[in-house]
C-alpha positions in Angstrom: -35.2 8.6 -39.8 -32.6 7.2 -37.7 -33.8 3.5 -38.3 -33.9 4.0 -41.8 -30.1 5.1 -41.8 -29.3 2.3 -39.3 -31.2 -0.1 -41.6 -29.3 1.1 -44.9 -25.7 1.0 -43.2 -26.4 -2.2 -41.5 -27.1 -3.5 -45.0 -24.1 -2.2 -46.2 -21.9 -3.6 -43.3 -23.7 -7.0 -44.0 -22.9 -6.9 -47.8 -19.4 -6.0 -46.9 -18.9 -9.0 -44.7 -20.7 -11.3 -47.2 -18.9 -10.2 -50.5 -15.5 -9.5 -49.0 -15.6 -12.7 -47.1 -16.4 -14.4 -50.6 -13.5 -12.7 -52.3 -11.1 -13.9 -49.5 -12.4 -17.3 -49.6 -11.9 -17.5 -53.5 -8.4 -16.1 -53.4 -7.2 -18.2 -50.4 -9.1 -21.5 -50.6 -7.7 -22.4 -54.0 -4.4 -22.7 -52.6 -5.2 -25.0 -50.0 -5.1 -28.9 -50.0 -8.8 -29.2 -49.3 -10.8 -26.0 -51.1 -14.3 -27.6 -50.7 -14.1 -27.6 -47.0 -13.0 -23.9 -47.3 -15.9 -23.0 -49.6 -18.6 -24.7 -47.5 -17.2 -23.5 -44.2 -17.2 -19.8 -45.6 -20.5 -20.3 -47.0 -22.1 -21.6 -43.7 -20.5 -18.9 -41.7 -21.3 -15.8 -44.1 -24.8 -17.1 -44.4 -25.5 -17.6 -40.8 -24.1 -13.8 -40.0 -26.1 -12.5 -42.9 -29.5 -14.2 -42.1 -29.0 -13.2 -38.4 -28.4 -9.6 -39.3 -31.5 -9.6 -41.9 -33.7 -11.1 -38.9 -32.6 -8.3 -36.4 -33.2 -5.5 -39.1 -36.5 -7.2 -40.3 -37.9 -6.7 -36.8 -38.2 -3.2 -37.3 -40.4 -3.6 -40.4 -40.4 -4.1 -44.0 -39.3 -0.7 -45.0 -36.1 -1.5 -42.7 -35.7 -4.6 -44.5 -36.1 -3.1 -47.8 -33.4 -0.4 -47.1 -31.2 -3.3 -45.6 -31.4 -5.0 -48.8 -30.9 -1.7 -50.7 -27.5 -1.2 -48.6 -26.5 -4.9 -49.2 -26.7 -4.3 -53.1 -24.8 -1.1 -53.0 -22.0 -2.9 -51.1 -22.0 -5.9 -53.5 -21.4 -3.3 -56.4 -18.8 -1.4 -54.4 -16.9 -4.9 -53.5 -17.3 -6.1 -57.1 -15.8 -2.8 -58.5 -13.0 -2.8 -55.7 -12.1 -6.6 -56.3 -11.7 -6.3 -60.1 -8.4 -7.0 -61.3 -6.9 -3.8 -63.0 -7.4 -3.8 -66.8 -4.7 -3.1 -69.2 -4.9 0.6 -70.0 -2.5 0.7 -72.8 -4.0 1.9 -76.1 -3.1 1.2 -79.3 -1.3 3.9 -81.3 
């Protein structure tokens, strides 16, 4: 049971690192002189961290890896929702 919780939370943290890093990269790289370097460097760093984390969790078995991927997907939904620009909430009379 403890390993399942660790895998789920670990996947959530990995997803948070990946998608929050992507959000930060998009917001900051477009204001730089060489955005391609920012995007490439960010991709390499984020993928290295995520793959290392998945590899460590996968050593516990396929069940732990499945829970890790579930946590990753949940954090994707959370970061996507939190990073969304606010919509205009004014309604027509």
